[in-house]
DRENTI-71828 format. One record per residue (C-alpha): x, y, z; residue number from 1. Coordinates in Angstrom, 1 decimal, decimal comma. Layout:
BEGIN
PT       x       y       z   nr
PT       X       Y       Z  NUM
...
END
This chain:
BEGIN
PT       x       y       z   nr
PT   110,6    58,3    61,8    1
PT   110,6    56,6    58,4    2
PT   109,6    53,0    57,8    3
PT   113,1    52,1    56,8    4
PT   114,6    53,7    59,9    5
PT   112,2    51,8    62,1    6
PT   112,9    48,5    60,4    7
PT   116,7    48,5    60,5    8
PT   118,4    45,6    62,1    9
PT   121,1    46,1    64,8   10
PT   124,1    46,3    62,5   11
PT   122,3    47,8    59,5   12
PT   122,8    51,4    58,4   13
PT   121,3    53,5    55,6   14
PT   123,8    54,2    52,8   15
PT   121,6    56,2    50,4   16
PT   118,1    57,6    50,1   17
PT   116,8    58,4    46,6   18
PT   114,2    61,2    46,2   19
PT   111,7    62,1    43,6   20
PT   113,2    64,6    41,1   21
PT   112,3    68,3    41,1   22
PT   110,7    67,8    37,7   23
PT   108,1    65,5    39,4   24
PT   107,1    68,2    41,8   25
PT   107,0    70,8    39,0   26
PT   104,6    68,7    37,0   27
PT   102,4    68,4    40,1   28
PT   102,3    72,2    40,4   29
PT   101,5    72,5    36,7   30
PT    98,5    70,2    37,2   31
PT    97,4    72,3    40,2   32
PT    97,9    75,7    38,4   33
PT    96,3    74,6    35,1   34
PT    93,4    72,6    36,3   35
PT    93,2    73,8    39,9   36
PT    90,0    75,6    39,2   37
PT    88,5    72,3    38,4   38
PT    88,6    69,7    41,1   39
PT    90,7    67,3    39,0   40
PT    93,8    69,5    39,2   41
PT    93,7    69,6    43,0   42
PT    93,2    65,8    43,2   43
PT    96,1    65,1    40,8   44
PT    98,3    67,5    42,8   45
PT    97,4    65,8    46,1   46
PT    97,8    62,3    44,7   47
PT   101,3    63,0    43,2   48
PT   102,6    64,9    46,2   49
PT   101,3    62,3    48,8   50
PT   103,0    59,6    46,6   51
PT   106,3    61,5    46,7   52
PT   106,1    62,2    50,5   53
PT   105,2    58,7    51,5   54
PT   107,6    56,8    49,2   55
PT   111,0    55,6    50,3   56
PT   113,8    54,4    48,0   57
PT   116,7    53,3    50,2   58
PT   119,9    51,3    50,0   59
PT   121,1    50,0    53,4   60
PT   124,1    47,9    54,2   61
PT   122,1    44,7    53,8   62
PT   119,1    45,4    51,5   63
PT   117,4    47,6    49,0   64
PT   113,9    48,9    50,1   65
PT   111,1    50,5    48,2   66
PT   108,2    51,5    50,3   67
PT   105,0    53,2    49,1   68
PT   101,8    54,3    50,9   69
PT   100,4    56,3    53,7   70
PT    97,4    54,3    55,0   71
PT    98,0    51,2    52,9   72
PT   101,7    50,5    52,9   73
PT   103,4    48,3    50,2   74
PT   107,1    47,4    50,5   75
PT   109,5    45,6    48,3   76
PT   112,8    44,5    49,7   77
PT   115,7    42,8    48,1   78
PT   118,8    41,5    50,0   79
PT   122,0    42,8    48,6   80
PT   123,5    39,3    48,2   81
PT   120,7    38,4    45,8   82
PT   121,1    41,4    43,5   83
PT   121,8    40,2    40,0   84
PT   121,5    43,3    37,9   85
PT   120,7    47,0    38,2   86
PT   119,2    48,6    35,1   87
PT   118,8    52,3    34,5   88
PT   116,5    54,0    32,0   89
PT   116,9    57,7    31,3   90
PT   114,8    59,6    28,8   91
PT   116,0    62,6    27,0   92
PT   114,5    64,8    29,7   93
PT   115,9    62,6    32,4   94
PT   119,3    63,1    31,0   95
PT   118,9    66,8    31,0   96
PT   117,3    67,1    34,5   97
PT   119,2    64,3    36,2   98
PT   116,5    61,7    36,9   99
PT   115,7    58,1    35,7  100
PT   114,0    54,9    36,4  101
PT   115,8    52,1    38,2  102
PT   115,0    48,4    37,9  103
PT   116,8    45,9    40,2  104
PT   116,6    42,2    39,5  105
PT   117,4    39,6    42,1  106
PT   118,1    35,9    41,9  107
PT   114,9    34,1    42,7  108
PT   113,5    37,2    44,3  109
PT   111,8    39,1    41,5  110
PT   112,4    42,6    40,4  111
PT   112,0    46,0    42,1  112
PT   111,0    48,8    39,7  113
PT   111,6    52,2    41,2  114
PT   109,8    55,3    39,8  115
PT   111,8    58,2    38,4  116
PT   114,4    59,0    41,0  117
PT   116,8    62,0    41,3  118
PT   120,4    61,1    40,6  119
PT   119,9    57,4    39,6  120
PT   123,6    57,0    38,9  121
PT   124,4    57,8    42,6  122
PT   121,7    55,3    43,7  123
PT   123,3    52,6    41,5  124
PT   126,8    53,5    42,8  125
PT   125,4    53,2    46,4  126
PT   124,1    49,7    45,6  127
PT   127,5    48,6    44,2  128
PT   129,3    50,2    47,2  129
PT   127,0    48,3    49,6  130
PT   127,4    45,0    47,8  131
PT   131,2    45,4    47,8  132
PT   131,3    46,2    51,5  133
PT   128,8    43,3    52,3  134
PT   131,1    40,8    50,5  135
PT   134,1    41,9    52,5  136
PT   132,4    41,8    55,9  137
PT   131,5    38,3    57,1  138
PT   127,9    37,9    58,4  139
PT   127,6    37,7    62,2  140
END
């Protein structure tokens, strides 16, 4: 069971989960295949893949969560009602392969910078959908 699933409150539901793009995994495999003979290629591959497997980028009905780590866990959470802006940065290759970096700023809460995520426009739309729904539903 994922960190976010375990930490949901009673009325909270997961709206969207972002994933690392396929290109991220492809680059990991390239590292492994080109430098796998040397120990460095294996270490880079393991580091990148463990980072992808243990990271969660989630929009719930109440908050945005970014969790990283396997043994040492780091989480950043931002309540939906404090989201001030959602910024998206897509490189040329990000445009072609459908990935990009997302930065979410909150009022008085700081900023969450997500790594490259698959379908960042869908992630941003999920945030807007959750914010719209949260404004219509009164808090219990």
